[in-house]
C-alpha positions as CSV (number, residue, x, y, z in Angstrom):
1,M,37.2,-19.3,-8.8
2,N,40.0,-16.8,-8.6
3,H,41.0,-13.3,-7.4
4,E,39.2,-11.7,-10.4
5,F,35.9,-13.3,-9.3
6,I,36.3,-12.0,-5.7
7,D,37.1,-8.5,-7.1
8,A,34.0,-8.6,-9.2
9,L,31.9,-9.5,-6.1
10,R,33.5,-6.6,-4.3
11,A,32.5,-4.2,-7.1
12,L,29.0,-5.7,-7.2
13,E,28.8,-5.0,-3.4
14,K,29.6,-1.3,-4.0
15,E,27.3,-0.9,-6.9
16,K,24.3,-2.9,-5.9
17,G,24.7,-3.1,-2.1
18,I,24.7,-6.9,-2.1
19,K,27.1,-8.1,0.6
20,K,30.0,-10.2,-0.8
21,D,29.7,-12.8,1.9
22,V,26.0,-13.2,1.2
23,M,26.8,-13.8,-2.5
24,I,29.5,-16.4,-1.6
25,E,27.3,-18.3,0.8
26,A,24.6,-18.5,-1.8
27,I,27.1,-19.8,-4.4
28,E,28.4,-22.4,-1.9
29,K,24.9,-23.7,-1.4
30,A,24.2,-23.8,-5.1
31,L,27.5,-25.7,-5.7
32,V,26.5,-28.3,-3.1
33,T,23.4,-28.9,-5.2
34,A,25.4,-29.0,-8.4
35,Y,27.9,-31.5,-6.9
36,K,25.2,-33.9,-5.7
37,K,23.5,-33.8,-9.0
38,D,26.6,-35.1,-10.7
39,Y,28.2,-37.2,-7.9
40,G,25.3,-38.6,-5.9
41,N,22.4,-37.0,-4.0
42,D,22.9,-39.2,-1.0
43,T,26.3,-37.9,-0.2
44,D,26.9,-35.2,2.5
45,V,29.2,-32.5,1.2
46,R,30.3,-29.0,2.0
47,V,31.7,-26.4,-0.4
48,S,34.0,-23.8,0.8
49,I,35.1,-20.7,-1.1
50,N,38.0,-18.7,0.2
51,R,36.8,-15.1,0.7
52,E,40.2,-13.6,-0.3
53,T,41.6,-15.8,-3.0
54,G,38.4,-17.3,-4.5
55,R,39.8,-20.9,-4.1
56,M,37.0,-23.4,-4.1
57,Q,37.1,-26.8,-2.2
58,V,34.6,-29.6,-1.9
59,F,34.6,-31.7,1.3
60,R,33.0,-35.1,1.7
61,R,31.5,-35.4,5.2
62,W,30.7,-38.5,7.4
63,K,29.6,-38.9,10.9
64,V,31.6,-41.3,13.1
65,A,29.4,-44.1,14.3
66,E,29.9,-47.2,16.4
67,Q,27.9,-49.2,13.8
68,V,27.8,-48.0,10.2
69,E,24.3,-48.3,8.8
70,N,24.6,-45.8,5.9
71,P,28.1,-45.7,4.3
72,Q,27.2,-42.6,2.4
73,T,26.9,-40.5,5.5
74,E,28.5,-42.6,8.3
75,I,32.0,-43.9,8.9
76,S,33.5,-46.2,11.5
77,L,35.9,-45.0,14.1
78,E,38.6,-47.2,12.7
79,E,38.3,-45.7,9.2
80,A,38.0,-42.2,10.6
81,K,41.4,-42.5,12.3
82,K,43.0,-43.5,9.0
83,I,42.1,-40.0,7.8
84,R,43.2,-38.3,11.0
85,T,43.8,-39.4,14.6
86,G,41.8,-37.9,17.4
87,F,38.3,-38.5,16.2
88,G,35.6,-39.9,18.5
89,I,32.1,-41.3,18.2
90,G,29.7,-38.6,17.0
91,D,32.4,-36.4,15.4
92,V,32.2,-35.3,11.8
93,V,35.0,-36.3,9.4
94,E,35.8,-34.2,6.4
95,K,37.9,-35.1,3.4
96,E,38.6,-33.0,0.4
97,V,37.1,-34.5,-2.8
98,T,37.2,-31.5,-5.2
99,P,36.9,-32.9,-8.7
100,K,39.4,-31.6,-11.3
101,T,36.6,-31.0,-13.7
102,F,34.4,-29.1,-11.2
103,G,35.8,-25.7,-12.1
104,R,33.6,-25.3,-15.2
105,I,30.4,-26.3,-13.3
106,A,31.4,-24.0,-10.5
107,A,32.0,-21.0,-12.8
108,Q,28.6,-21.6,-14.5
109,T,26.8,-22.0,-11.3
110,A,28.4,-18.9,-9.7
111,G,27.4,-16.8,-12.7
112,Q,23.8,-18.0,-12.5
113,M,23.7,-17.3,-8.8
114,V,25.1,-13.8,-9.2
115,V,22.4,-12.9,-11.8
116,Q,19.7,-14.4,-9.6
117,K,20.9,-12.5,-6.5
118,I,21.0,-9.3,-8.4
119,R,17.4,-9.7,-9.5
120,E,16.3,-10.7,-6.0
121,E,18.0,-7.7,-4.5
122,E,16.5,-5.3,-7.1
123,R,13.1,-6.7,-6.5
124,S,13.5,-6.4,-2.7
125,S,14.8,-2.8,-3.1
126,I,11.8,-1.9,-5.3
127,Y,9.4,-3.6,-2.8
128,D,10.9,-1.6,0.1
129,R,10.7,1.6,-1.8
130,Y,7.0,1.3,-2.7
131,A,6.0,-0.5,0.5
132,D,6.9,2.8,2.2
133,S,4.6,4.6,-0.2
134,T,1.5,2.6,0.9
135,D,-1.3,5.0,1.9
136,E,0.4,7.8,-0.1
137,T,0.0,9.3,-3.6
138,I,2.6,8.9,-6.3
139,N,3.0,10.3,-9.8
140,A,2.5,7.9,-12.6
141,I,2.6,7.7,-16.4
142,V,0.0,5.7,-18.3
143,K,1.9,2.9,-20.0
144,R,-0.7,0.5,-21.4
145,V,-4.5,0.5,-21.4
146,E,-6.1,-2.9,-21.3
147,K,-9.7,-4.2,-20.9
148,N,-9.3,-5.0,-17.2
149,G,-7.3,-2.0,-16.2
150,V,-4.3,0.2,-16.9
151,Y,-0.6,-0.4,-16.4
152,L,1.3,2.6,-15.1
153,D,5.0,3.5,-15.1
154,I,5.9,4.7,-11.6
155,G,9.7,4.7,-11.9
156,K,11.4,1.5,-11.0
157,T,8.5,-0.7,-11.7
158,D,4.9,-0.8,-13.0
159,A,1.7,-0.4,-11.1
160,F,-1.7,-1.8,-11.9
161,L,-4.8,0.4,-11.9
162,A,-7.8,-2.0,-12.0
163,Q,-10.8,-1.0,-14.0
164,Q,-12.9,-0.5,-10.8
165,E,-10.3,1.8,-9.4
166,I,-10.5,4.2,-12.4
167,I,-12.7,7.3,-12.0
168,P,-16.0,6.6,-13.8
169,G,-16.0,8.3,-17.2
170,E,-12.2,8.8,-17.1
171,R,-10.3,8.0,-20.2
172,L,-6.6,7.5,-19.7
173,T,-4.3,7.5,-22.6
174,P,-0.7,6.3,-22.9
175,G,1.8,9.0,-22.0
176,E,-0.6,10.8,-19.7
177,Y,0.5,11.9,-16.2
178,V,-1.8,11.0,-13.3
179,K,-1.7,10.9,-9.5
180,V,-2.7,7.6,-7.9
181,Y,-3.2,6.4,-4.4
182,V,-1.1,3.3,-3.4
183,V,-3.5,0.8,-1.8
184,T,-1.2,-2.3,-1.4
185,V,2.2,-3.5,-2.3
186,S,2.9,-7.3,-2.4
187,R,6.2,-9.1,-2.9
188,S,7.2,-10.7,-6.2
189,T,5.6,-13.9,-7.2
190,Q,6.7,-16.4,-9.9
191,G,9.8,-14.4,-10.7
192,Q,7.9,-11.1,-11.3
193,G,8.6,-7.9,-9.5
194,P,6.6,-6.4,-6.6
195,Q,2.9,-5.9,-7.4
196,V,1.8,-2.3,-6.7
197,H,-1.9,-1.8,-6.7
198,V,-3.2,1.7,-6.9
199,S,-6.5,3.6,-7.0
200,R,-8.0,6.8,-8.4
201,T,-11.3,6.2,-6.6
202,H,-10.2,5.8,-3.0
203,P,-11.3,8.6,-0.6
204,N,-7.8,8.9,0.7
205,L,-6.7,10.1,-2.7
206,V,-8.7,13.2,-2.0
207,R,-7.2,13.4,1.5
208,R,-3.6,13.3,0.1
209,L,-4.4,15.8,-2.6
210,F,-5.6,18.3,-0.1
211,E,-2.6,17.6,2.1
212,S,-0.4,18.4,-0.9
213,E,-2.2,21.6,-1.9
214,V,-3.0,23.1,1.5
215,P,-0.1,24.0,3.7
216,E,-2.4,24.5,6.7
217,I,-3.4,20.8,6.5
218,R,0.2,19.7,6.2
219,N,1.2,21.8,9.2
220,G,-1.7,20.4,11.3
221,I,-3.5,23.7,11.7
222,V,-6.5,22.6,9.6
223,Q,-7.7,19.0,10.2
224,I,-9.7,16.7,8.0
225,H,-12.3,14.9,10.1
226,A,-14.1,12.8,7.4
227,I,-14.4,12.3,3.7
228,A,-17.3,10.8,1.8
229,R,-16.8,10.2,-1.9
230,E,-18.6,8.9,-4.9
231,A,-15.7,9.0,-7.4
232,G,-16.3,10.9,-10.6
233,F,-19.4,12.7,-9.2
234,R,-19.0,14.3,-5.8
235,T,-16.9,14.4,-2.7
236,K,-17.7,15.9,0.7
237,I,-14.9,16.7,3.1
238,A,-15.3,18.0,6.6
239,V,-12.6,20.2,8.1
240,S,-11.9,22.3,11.2
241,S,-9.2,24.7,12.4
242,L,-7.1,24.7,15.6
243,Q,-6.7,28.5,15.3
244,D,-9.6,30.9,15.5
245,D,-8.0,33.2,12.9
246,I,-7.7,30.5,10.3
247,D,-10.9,29.7,8.3
248,P,-10.6,25.9,7.4
249,V,-12.9,26.1,4.5
250,G,-11.2,29.2,3.0
251,A,-7.8,27.6,3.5
252,C,-8.9,24.5,1.5
253,V,-10.5,26.6,-1.2
254,G,-7.6,28.9,-1.6
255,Q,-7.4,32.4,-3.0
256,R,-9.9,32.7,-5.8
257,G,-10.4,28.9,-5.5
258,T,-7.0,28.0,-6.9
259,R,-6.3,25.2,-4.4
260,V,-9.5,23.3,-4.8
261,E,-9.5,23.9,-8.5
262,R,-6.2,22.1,-8.9
263,I,-7.7,19.1,-7.0
264,V,-10.9,19.2,-9.1
265,D,-8.7,19.2,-12.3
266,E,-6.8,16.2,-11.1
267,L,-10.0,14.4,-10.4
268,K,-11.4,15.2,-13.9
269,G,-14.1,17.7,-12.8
270,E,-15.4,15.9,-9.7
271,K,-17.4,18.2,-7.5
272,I,-16.0,18.9,-4.0
273,D,-18.1,20.2,-1.1
274,I,-15.8,21.5,1.7
275,I,-17.8,21.9,4.9
276,R,-17.0,23.0,8.3
277,W,-16.9,20.2,10.9
278,S,-18.8,20.7,14.2
279,E,-19.1,18.8,17.4
280,V,-22.7,19.9,17.5
281,P,-24.6,17.2,15.5
282,A,-27.3,19.5,14.1
283,Q,-24.8,22.0,12.8
284,Y,-22.6,19.3,11.3
285,I,-25.6,17.6,9.6
286,A,-26.9,20.9,8.2
287,S,-23.4,21.8,6.9
288,A,-23.0,18.4,5.3
289,L,-26.2,18.9,3.2
290,S,-24.5,21.9,1.5
291,P,-25.2,23.4,-1.0
292,A,-28.8,23.1,0.3
293,R,-30.1,25.5,2.9
294,V,-31.4,23.9,6.1
295,T,-33.9,25.5,8.5
296,A,-34.2,22.9,11.3
297,V,-32.7,19.7,12.5
298,W,-34.1,17.2,15.0
299,T,-31.7,14.5,16.3
300,D,-32.4,11.3,18.2
301,E,-29.7,8.9,19.6
302,T,-31.9,6.6,21.6
303,G,-31.2,2.9,21.3
304,G,-27.8,3.5,20.0
305,Q,-29.2,4.8,16.7
306,K,-28.2,8.2,15.3
307,A,-31.3,9.5,13.5
308,A,-31.8,13.0,12.3
309,R,-34.9,14.7,10.7
310,V,-33.9,17.7,8.6
311,V,-36.3,20.4,7.4
312,V,-35.5,22.5,4.3
313,P,-37.5,25.1,2.4
314,D,-39.7,23.6,-0.2
315,D,-37.5,25.0,-3.0
316,Q,-34.4,23.4,-1.5
317,L,-35.7,19.8,-1.2
318,S,-34.4,18.5,-4.5
319,L,-31.1,20.2,-3.9
320,A,-30.8,18.7,-0.4
321,I,-31.6,15.2,-1.7
322,G,-29.5,15.5,-4.8
323,R,-29.6,13.6,-8.1
324,E,-30.6,10.0,-7.3
325,G,-30.2,10.8,-3.6
326,Q,-26.5,11.5,-3.9
327,N,-26.3,14.6,-1.7
328,A,-28.2,13.1,1.1
329,R,-26.4,9.8,0.8
330,L,-22.9,11.5,1.0
331,A,-24.0,13.7,3.9
332,A,-25.1,10.6,5.9
333,K,-21.9,8.8,5.1
334,L,-19.8,11.9,6.1
335,T,-21.6,12.5,9.4
336,G,-22.5,8.9,10.4
337,W,-26.1,9.9,10.9
338,G,-29.2,8.5,9.3
339,I,-30.8,11.6,7.7
340,D,-34.5,12.0,6.8
341,I,-35.1,15.1,4.8
342,K,-38.5,16.9,4.8
343,S,-39.7,20.0,3.0
344,Q,-41.2,22.7,5.2
345,S,-44.7,21.9,3.9
346,E,-44.2,18.2,4.5
347,M,-43.0,18.9,8.0
348,D,-46.0,21.1,8.7
349,S,-48.4,18.3,7.7
350,L,-46.4,15.8,9.7
351,M,-46.6,17.9,12.8
352,E,-50.3,17.8,12.7
353,E,-50.4,14.0,12.6
354,E,-50.6,12.0,15.8
355,D,-47.9,9.5,14.8
356,F,-45.1,12.1,15.0
357,E,-43.9,12.7,18.5
358,E,-41.7,15.9,18.5
359,E,-40.3,15.1,21.9
360,D,-38.7,11.9,20.4
361,F,-36.3,14.2,18.7
362,E,-34.0,16.9,20.1
363,A,-34.7,20.1,18.1
364,E,-31.8,22.5,17.3
365,D,-32.3,26.1,16.5
366,L,-30.0,26.7,13.6
367,G,-30.5,30.5,13.6
368,D,-27.5,31.1,15.9
369,L,-25.3,28.3,14.4
370,D,-22.4,29.1,12.1
371,L,-23.1,27.1,9.0
C-alpha cells in the first residue's frame, strides 16, 4: 500500500461515488481473512490501513485473562505487561506482526476488493434507478428473443419480458423499440445485476400511456376511474372530468383521434373503448357496454351483491355481448357489477313470466341520462 493507491481510491470516489473509507474498510476486512488463511484461522488479528499514506499494519490481538485457556486469543497479565505496562484483566493487547512478505498478498487482495466493490456499487446504482421506475413505463429495445420470453435493453441493464407478458399475437424483433410497464425490480442474485421484470399486457400500461398522451390526465383535470383489459383484443377505460367545460372522452380521443391512435399503435391495434364514468350505476353500466346501445337497466344490491339486468334492442344483443362474451365480460370487470344482458324481445317474454319480480330490481330510465 502507498500514496498512489490512496490517490487511486480518491479518484475512484469522484468517478464512481464509492467512499474512500468504505473501500478501505472492506480491504481491511478482506486482508484479515487473507492473513488468517496463511497464518492461522484461530488467531485474532486486526489490519489497519493509514487513510493518508496507505501504510498497512497487521496487529495480533489477545484478551488479558486471569487463567489462559486459549493461548491463541488469550494472554496472561504477566505476559501482557512485558508488551506494555498498565494492562488489566479484560483489556485487549495488540502487537504488530506485519509479515514482510504480506505486501504482495495485500496488493492482490486490495485489487480484487476494488473490482468487487465497483461491481456492487454499479449493481446497487442500477437497482436504485429502476426500483424508482416500478409502476411506470420505460422505453426498451428488443435485444434477444427466446422461447420463454424476450430480453430487452433498457439502458444500464437488461429487462425480461416473459412470454405471458407479451401481447397475444405480437411478434417482437431484435432492434425494435417498445414501451413496457415495470412490474417488479429485484436485487442482484448470484453475481448478476438487478432483475427487472416488465409487461406489455398489464392494465397499468394503458393507464401510463394515456397519462403520457393526454395532458388533461397528467394535470389531474381528467381522471381515470377504472381499466379493464384483455391484452391484444380490447380495453375499456372509464374517465371523468373535474371541469364541466372539459369532455373527458374527447380529451382522451384527441383531435381527429390522434391521441388514442398513438396508444392503439403502441398496443399493436388493440381496440380501446373510452367511456364516461358515472356515479349513477345504470348510466355507468350502459356506457360500459359501448359500442352497444342500451335501452334499460335494472339494478339490485340486496345481500351485498351487485346485479344488473340490461335490456338492448334485438339487433344490438350480439354487439353488447361481444365475441365470446368479451364486451360483456370487460364491462362487468370495469364496473364491478354482474351484468345479465337481455334483448328487448327476451325481456318482453320474461316480464310475462311469474318468476321475474320487477320490484326486485331498481329500474333506471335511460332516456334522460348522458351516455
